[in-house]
SERO-4910 file (N, C-alpha, C, O; in steps of 0.05 Angstrom, whole numbers):
BEGIN
 pado doro    nc1    nc2    nc3   cac1   cac2   cac3    cc1    cc2    cc3    oc1    oc2    oc3
  Unk    A   -351    -42      6   -331    -40    -10   -312    -16     -5   -320      4      8
  Unk    A   -283    -16    -17   -266     -1    -10   -252      4    -37   -256    -13    -54
  Unk    A   -233     27    -43   -215     30    -63   -192     22    -50   -187     28    -27
  Unk    A   -179      9    -65   -151      0    -48   -132      2    -75   -137    -10    -97
  Unk    A   -109     20    -69    -80     16    -88    -66     -2    -72    -68     -4    -47
  Unk    A    -47    -20    -90    -36    -39    -85     -3    -32    -98     -4    -36   -123
  Unk    A     21    -24    -91     39    -19    -87     68    -35    -82     82    -34    -61
  Unk    A     74    -50   -105     99    -74   -108    114    -69   -126    106    -54   -144
  Unk    A    133    -76   -126    152    -72   -151    153   -104   -173    159   -107   -197
  Unk    A    143   -123   -149    144   -155   -158    120   -156   -171    101   -162   -156
  Unk    A    111   -151   -206     92   -163   -218     68   -178   -206     45   -172   -202
  Unk    A     80   -197   -201     65   -225   -196     52   -222   -161     31   -232   -154
  Unk    A     66   -210   -146     48   -197   -116     34   -181   -117     14   -181   -102
  Unk    A     38   -162   -135     19   -139   -136     -7   -146   -148    -29   -139   -140
  Unk    A     -1   -168   -176    -24   -178   -184    -39   -192   -171    -63   -186   -172
  Unk    A    -30   -214   -157    -40   -226   -129    -64   -219   -118    -87   -230   -119
  Unk    A    -52   -191   -102    -68   -178    -82    -88   -160   -100   -108   -150    -90
  Unk    A    -80   -157   -126   -101   -141   -139   -131   -165   -148   -156   -163   -146
  Unk    A   -117   -182   -155   -144   -201   -157   -154   -206   -137   -177   -196   -135
  Unk    A   -146   -218   -116   -158   -220    -90   -176   -199    -70   -196   -202    -56
  Unk    A   -162   -178    -75   -183   -160    -69   -209   -152    -92   -231   -144    -85
  Unk    A   -204   -155   -112   -232   -156   -131   -250   -174   -131   -274   -174   -137
  Unk    A   -232   -196   -122   -256   -219   -120   -263   -216    -90   -277   -234    -81
  Unk    A   -259   -198    -76   -276   -194    -50   -299   -174    -58   -320   -170    -45
  Unk    A   -292   -165    -77   -316   -139    -83   -300   -105    -75   -313    -85    -74
  Unk    A   -275   -107    -72   -266    -81    -72   -257    -68    -98   -242    -80   -114
  Unk    A   -265    -45   -103   -249    -34   -126   -220    -35   -125   -216    -32   -101
  Unk    A   -199    -38   -137   -171    -44   -135   -160    -37   -163   -172    -41   -184
  Unk    A   -126    -20   -158   -115    -18   -177    -81    -30   -170    -78    -37   -146
  Unk    A    -68    -31   -181    -37    -36   -173    -24    -22   -186    -33    -12   -206
  Unk    A      8    -14   -176     29      3   -194     52    -20   -180     50    -37   -162
  Unk    A     75    -11   -198    102    -28   -193    122    -10   -192    146    -16   -195
  Unk    A    113     17   -188    135     31   -176    120     63   -171     96     69   -177
  Unk    A    137     78   -159    126    100   -146    108    118   -163     85    126   -158
  Unk    A    124    123   -186    114    145   -203     81    134   -209     63    150   -210
  Unk    A     76    109   -213     56     96   -229     45     93   -201     30     74   -205
  Unk    A     43     98   -181     30     97   -155     18    121   -148     -5    120   -138
  Unk    A     27    141   -151     23    170   -151      4    172   -172    -16    185   -167
  Unk    A      5    164   -189    -13    178   -215    -44    156   -211    -67    165   -211
  Unk    A    -39    133   -208    -56    115   -192    -72    124   -173    -97    122   -173
  Unk    A    -59    133   -156    -66    146   -121    -90    173   -138   -114    176   -133
  Unk    A    -80    185   -152    -97    213   -156   -122    204   -179   -142    219   -182
  Unk    A   -118    180   -194   -141    170   -208   -164    162   -192   -187    172   -193
  Unk    A   -154    140   -175   -167    125   -161   -173    133   -128   -182    116   -112
  Unk    A   -167    155   -122   -165    160    -88   -174    148    -69   -194    153    -56
  Unk    A   -154    129    -66   -161     98    -47   -168    107    -22   -158    129    -16
  Unk    A   -184     96     -5   -184     92     20   -158     76     30   -146     83     50
  Unk    A   -148     52     11   -132     41     24   -111     38      8   -114     38    -17
  Unk    A    -77     32     22    -52     44     -3    -36     10     16    -29     11     39
  Unk    A    -34    -10      2    -15    -25      4     13    -24     -5     21    -33    -26
  Unk    A     28    -13     12     56     -4      3     75    -16      8     80    -16     32
  Unk    A     95    -31    -12    117    -37    -12    144    -22      0    147     -1    -13
  Unk    A    156    -25     11    174     -8     19    196     -5      1    204     18     -6
  Unk    A    209    -29     -8    228    -29    -22    222    -31    -51    219    -52    -63
  Unk    A    220     -7    -62    215      3    -93    236     16   -103    252     31    -90
  Unk    A    237      6   -134    261     16   -150    264     47   -149    287     56   -145
  Unk    A    249     58   -150    247     84   -161    247    103   -134    260    124   -132
  Unk    A    235     95   -117    230    112    -90    231    103    -68    227     79    -63
  Unk    A    237    120    -51    245    106    -21    210    102     -8    199    123     -3
  Unk    A    196     77     -4    170     78      0    169     92     24    147    101     28
  Unk    A    188     98     43    181    116     60    174    148     56    160    163     71
  Unk    A    190    154     28    186    172     15    158    176      6    146    197      8
  Unk    A    148    154     -5    126    151    -25    100    153     -2     77    162     -6
  Unk    A    107    145     16     79    153     34     77    178     41     55    188     38
  Unk    A     99    192     51     96    223     48     78    239     29     61    257     32
  Unk    A     91    222      0     84    236    -21     49    234    -21     34    252    -28
  Unk    A     43    214    -14     18    200    -18      2    217     -1    -19    223    -13
  Unk    A      2    226     21     -7    235     39    -13    265     34    -31    277     46
  Unk    A      8    279     11     -5    302      8    -14    297    -27     -9    312    -45
  Unk    A    -25    277    -28    -45    275    -51    -68    285    -44    -76    276    -22
  Unk    A    -84    303    -57   -113    319    -47   -131    282    -47   -130    262    -62
  Unk    A   -142    289    -26   -162    264    -22   -150    237     -4   -165    219      3
  Unk    A   -128    238      0   -114    217      4   -103    222     35    -88    205     45
  Unk    A   -111    247     49   -106    253     83   -110    232     97    -92    222    110
  Unk    A   -131    222     96   -146    201    111   -141    167    102   -153    148    112
  Unk    A   -126    166     86   -125    140     68   -109    125     92    -97    138    109
  Unk    A   -111     96     93    -99     78    110    -79     64     92    -83     47     75
  Unk    A    -49     79    100    -28     62     87    -15     45    100     -2     53    120
  Unk    A    -13     17     92      3     -5    103     30    -13     88     31    -21     64
  Unk    A     50     -9    103     73    -19     90     76    -44     92     65    -60    107
  Unk    A     90    -46     76     96    -80     71    126    -85     64    138    -73     46
  Unk    A    135    -99     77    169    -99     67    174   -130     75    160   -147     88
  Unk    A    208   -132     61    209   -161     57    237   -164     90    247   -183    100
  Unk    A    240   -140     93    260   -137    121    239   -130    145    216   -123    143
  Unk    A    252   -132    161    236   -131    190    248   -120    208    241   -123    231
  Unk    A    268   -106    201    285    -90    228    261    -63    242    243    -50    233
  Unk    A    269    -64    259    256    -42    280    256    -16    266    240      2    269
  Unk    A    274    -17    254    282     19    250    258     17    223    240     34    224
  Unk    A    257      2    207    239     -1    183    211      8    192    198     25    180
  Unk    A    199     -9    220    168     -9    225    168     24    240    147     38    240
  Unk    A    194     34    252    191     58    265    188     77    239    166     89    238
  Unk    A    206     82    218    206     94    197    177     91    185    163    111    186
  Unk    A    169     71    174    143     69    165    114     90    184     97    105    174
  Unk    A    119     86    205     98     97    228    109    129    222     92    147    219
  Unk    A    132    135    222    141    161    220    132    175    190    127    199    187
  Unk    A    131    157    174    123    165    155     93    172    142     88    187    123
  Unk    A     76    159    158     50    165    160     33    143    156      9    146    153
  Unk    A     48    114    158     34     89    158     20     85    183     25     95    205
  Unk    A     -3     64    173    -18     59    200    -10     29    213    -18     20    235
  Unk    A      8     17    196     18    -11    206     42    -18    190     40     -6    168
  Unk    A     56    -27    191     82    -50    186     75    -74    183     64    -85    202
  Unk    A     79    -89    155     78   -118    157     97   -136    143    102   -125    122
  Unk    A    108   -155    145    132   -165    136    123   -188    117    108   -205    126
  Unk    A    129   -191     95    117   -207     72    126   -234     78    145   -237     92
  Unk    A    116   -249     70     94   -252     51     73   -252     71     71   -265     93
  Unk    A     59   -237     59     22   -221     74      8   -241     62     13   -248     39
  Unk    A    -15   -254     79    -35   -268     70    -58   -247     66    -67   -230     81
  Unk    A    -65   -254     38    -90   -233     29   -115   -229     49   -128   -208     49
  Unk    A   -121   -252     67   -138   -251     83   -128   -230    109   -145   -219    123
  Unk    A   -103   -227    113    -97   -213    134   -101   -188    128   -108   -171    144
  Unk    A    -95   -182     99   -105   -156     90   -135   -146     90   -144   -124     93
  Unk    A   -146   -167     87   -184   -164     86   -189   -160    115   -208   -145    118
  Unk    A   -178   -168    138   -185   -167    163   -177   -144    170   -194   -129    180
  Unk    A   -151   -134    166   -138   -102    177   -163    -82    159   -171    -62    171
  Unk    A   -176    -86    129   -188    -60    125   -214    -64    126   -230    -47    119
  Unk    A   -224    -98    139   -253    -95    157   -252    -74    179   -271    -59    180
  Unk    A   -233    -70    196   -221    -65    223   -232    -25    220   -244    -14    238
  Unk    A   -222     -8    190   -228     10    194   -251     15    177   -263     36    177
***
């Protein structure tokens, strides 16, 4: 079991991941903006963060850096998720401390496989 934080401004997408992850036996929370993500990260101390890059209040790359500074998240695995597939976005995600970059739509089973690898 892992502690997983899902950050996506699309409530339906965030909830879909949340339900799938809880159903797989993980402890999970979701946030629909950057400020809520920071608070949830402080409370949950997730092992894994699924981070949408296109948030309304935060640049997702900036948020990845902020999350890296939250005590207890230094070793968290952060996976950037975006609807944009530019090579620059992938590079920026990796530079911000994300472990990988995935394009939407992402299959929850793909997420489960990535989590199992860590």
